[in-house]
C-alpha positions, 0 to 999 in steps of 0.5 A: 722594655724587651730587648728584641735581638735576644733569644726568647722564652716564657710565652714562646711555647704558647703557640707551639704545637707539640706533645704534652710530654715534650720538654727538651730532654733526651727522651726520643720516645715522645712524638709530636702531636697536634695538641698545643701545650697551652690548650692542655694547660688552659683546660686544667687550670680553667677547671681549677680556677672555677672552684671556690676552694681546691685541695692539694690533691686538686692542685697535684692532679692539675700539675701532673696532667700538664706534665704526665711524664713526671707522674711517678717522680714528682711528690707534693708531700711538703705542700700537703703537710704544710696545709695541714700544719697551719692553724685553721684561723690562718689557713686560707690556702684552699681558697687561694689555689683557684685564684693562683690558677686564674692568675696563671691563665692571664698569661696571654693577656699580660705577656703579649710579646716573647720575653728575651733571655739575658744571655751570658756575655751580653749586657741587656736590660729587661723591664716587666710589670709586677702584674706580669711577674705575678702571672709568670710566677703563677705559671711557675707555681703550676709548673707550666714551663715545659723546657725547664724540667730537663737538666741534661747537658744537651737540654736547651736551658741546661745553663739556666736555673730552675723556675718551676716550683717542682721538677726533677733531674739527674736522678734527683726526685725531690728538687722541689718546693712542693716535695720532701717535707721539712720545717724549712719548707713550712716557712718558705711556703708561708712566705710564698703563699702570702705573696700570692695572697697579695697579688691575687687581691685587687685591693693589694695587687702591685702596680709597679715595674721591675727592671732586671739588668745584666752587667758585664765588665769588659776587659778594659774595665777589669781592675789591676789590683796590684797597681791600684793605689787610690785612697784608703781601702776603707773610705766609708763607714763600717757599720743572704740569697734564699731568704731575700728571694722569699721576702721579695718573691718577684726576684724569683722570676729572674731565674726564668730568663737569666743565664748563669752569670760569668765571672765578670757579670752581675744582675741588678734588679730595681723596681719602678713604682708607678702606683703613686705617680701623678705625672708621666715621669718614672718613679724609682723605688726599692724592690718590694718586700712582701714578708718579714722574718726572723732567724737564719737557716734552720731558725728562719721563720716567716713572721708576717706581712711587711709594708715598706715605709722608707722615705722618698725623695722629691721624685718619690725614689727609694734608694734600694736595689737588689744585686745578684753576684754569685760567690765561688762554691768551695768543696773544701774551705782551704781551696779559697786561699788561692789568689786566682780565686781571690781575684775572681771574687774581687772582680765579681764584687767590683762588677756588682759594686761599680757605679753606673750613675751619680748618687748611687746608694751605699751597699748593704752586704754581709757574709757573701758565700759563707754558708753552704759555699764554705767561704771564709767570712773574714776573707770575704769581708776584706774582698768586699771592702776592697771592691767597694773602695775601688768602686768608690761606694759606701759599704754597710757590712751586716754580721747577723749577730756574729759578735766575734766577727763584728768586734774583729772587723771593727778592730781591723777596719780601724787599723787599716784606716789608721795606717792609710792602707791602700787597695794595692797594699792590702792585695799584697797582704792577701798574696802573702796570706794565701802563700802562708796558708798554702805552704805551711798548712797554717790555720792563721786567721786573716785578721790576725795576719793583717794585725801582725803585718800591716805597715810592715815591708813585705820583705819582712813578712 
């Protein structure tokens, strides 16, 4: 299902006549020629696909010949070091590279219509087959999307995330998966290569469908957190982005067509598994996870393949969806103790948590925006609990072995339930907490503030 009234990307460039160097940046020196970009790509990838094995050098030459203006900017040392570091018994990459090239070449067969953009302010839904996604990601692997290398403010896709696996912009040479080697890159590449190994094997290639839905909260749907007096804030039980994208690489393709999310927008990703269907009815399943892992950040490690074994209902549905909501990035952590920013995060979480049908699954979440974005884990936990309560959804909060956060959150949860605290009351407590943090320079933690003040009249705070 491809919404026809939105602007298009991805395969649009296959039929355009242009300079090989044309990538929508501010370089006026490049002049159009009568060479179709796809002809150049086809020649380079066809040569690679015919090989039984290919080296990183072969791959690098093919990518650079498709993107010659970046010859002196793009590096492939991470990919080269990765291939060298993996033991021979596990090193299947030289045979895999030609298969990825072969998959990328199937773009005209798999993607026959232009792919619409999910643009800001426009609710829309896009469904692609897992094979189409695999083909698009194979092209991203070979960096064949020409208009996605430029990052200047006047570039056509400046408001979209990167999709090519290597790129540069704003003077940064190593904004890439293939360059600037690090131990983290090794584990990332292991997950990515395993995905391509699965999707290029006829015995294991996925046959399902993936739906990407951009949702927007209208003005009338925006909650008034000061007046919402519905039941207790925690009516349900209490029980990461880069890692999730590595375990479920199909999520990466959303970067191709999803414009930067506004404060009132979210992206919902669902998989429809057709492989087990014996009828014409659509079967819904959770997003396919290809890999297992352990650790977080520098301790992240790819631990092998993953096979989903979740139970299905009578319609063979797995109740799993992937929700993308972007948290605010605070340069200094103190910036988040501002009710304008707190309300923004409440609205963003509510947009993602809001149910759009019956029998919606509970929400599994954790330290949203609390890593590199400097979010306060206690504040983000309370914000998500409030949003879930307003949306009337169950919430499972995972602390990732943070024993102190687990203990403190359980205690605060019990207190809020005991006091029958409403969303309105808790919003008032957040207002008072932010005022204290801003005016007194106090470093009191939110959970301590709640323990000391819940149930007290605000005039006594």
